[in-house]
C-alpha positions in Angstrom: -26.0 -13.2 19.2 -26.1 -12.5 15.4 -23.7 -10.0 13.9 -25.8 -7.1 12.6 -22.8 -5.2 11.2 -22.9 -4.7 7.4 -20.3 -6.7 5.5 -17.0 -5.0 4.9 -16.5 -3.6 1.4 -12.9 -4.5 1.0 -12.8 -3.2 -2.6 -13.8 0.2 -1.3 -11.1 0.1 1.4 -8.5 -0.9 -1.1 -9.5 1.8 -3.5 -9.4 4.4 -0.7 -5.9 3.2 0.2 -4.8 3.4 -3.5 -6.1 7.0 -3.7 -4.3 7.9 -0.5 -1.0 6.4 -1.7 -1.3 8.1 -5.0 -1.9 11.4 -3.2 1.1 10.9 -1.0 3.3 10.2 -4.0 2.0 13.3 -5.7 2.8 15.4 -2.6 6.4 14.0 -2.7 6.6 15.3 -6.3 6.4 11.9 -8.1 5.4 12.7 -11.6 3.6 10.8 -14.3 6.9 9.2 -15.3 7.0 7.7 -11.7 10.1 9.7 -10.9 10.7 12.4 -8.3 10.7 15.9 -9.7 13.3 18.3 -8.3 13.6 22.1 -8.7 16.5 22.5 -11.1 17.2 26.0 -9.7 17.9 24.6 -6.2 21.5 24.3 -5.3 22.7 20.7 -4.9 24.1 20.7 -1.3 24.6 17.8 0.9 21.4 18.6 2.7 19.4 18.5 -0.5 21.1 15.2 -1.5 20.1 13.7 1.9 16.5 15.0 1.5 16.4 13.5 -2.0 17.6 10.2 -0.7 14.9 10.2 2.1 12.3 11.1 -0.5 13.4 8.3 -2.8 13.2 5.8 0.1 9.7 7.0 1.1 8.5 7.0 -2.6 9.8 3.4 -2.9 7.8 2.3 0.2 4.7 4.1 -1.2 5.2 2.4 -4.6 5.6 -1.0 -2.8 2.3 -0.4 -0.8 0.6 0.6 -4.1 1.8 -2.6 -5.6 0.3 -4.5 -2.7 -3.0 -2.8 -3.1 -3.0 -3.6 -6.8 -2.2 -7.2 -6.0 -5.0 -7.4 -3.4 -7.5 -5.9 -6.0 -6.5 -8.5 -8.5 -7.0 -11.3 -5.9 -10.4 -9.8 -5.0 -11.5 -10.0 -8.6 -10.2 -13.6 -8.9 -11.8 -14.7 -5.6 -8.5 -15.4 -3.9 -8.7 -12.4 -1.6 -8.5 -12.9 2.1 -6.4 -16.1 2.1 -2.9 -16.2 3.5 -0.3 -16.6 0.7 1.9 -18.7 3.0 -0.6 -21.2 4.4 -3.8 -20.7 2.5 -5.8 -20.1 5.6 -8.4 -17.3 5.8 -6.9 -14.0 7.1 -8.9 -12.6 10.1 -11.5 -10.0 9.3 -10.1 -7.6 11.8 -6.6 -7.8 10.2 -8.2 -7.3 6.7 -10.1 -4.3 7.9 -6.9 -2.8 9.4 -4.7 -3.8 6.5 -6.8 -4.6 3.5 -3.8 -5.2 1.2 -2.1 -7.7 3.5 -1.0 -10.9 2.0 -0.5 -13.0 5.1 -2.4 -14.1 8.2 -1.0 -12.9 11.5 0.9 -16.1 12.1 2.9 -15.6 8.9 3.1 -11.8 8.8 6.3 -11.7 10.8 8.1 -14.1 8.5 7.5 -12.0 5.4 
């Protein structure tokens, strides 16, 4: 039976993911200088320090994901998108739809 589903627009998925990640960074208070902004009038208690630390970790993960999206967009433009960076085999379509910025096939995903 032929597949009547339209082809997946991975560029669109990646751009949507980039927009979402940038929005999440903005909600955290990451400014144009790529640093977290803090209220200077807020007392610096241990709780605030802990919250800042958690926000920095989350911002770091979001930046890493944003870097993965940028990398995937470059590969898409260079016709290398969808190939596992470990073995060179095609990454499954279902995996790419779920994680469009992934760099590895399912077999190599746990090693990286």
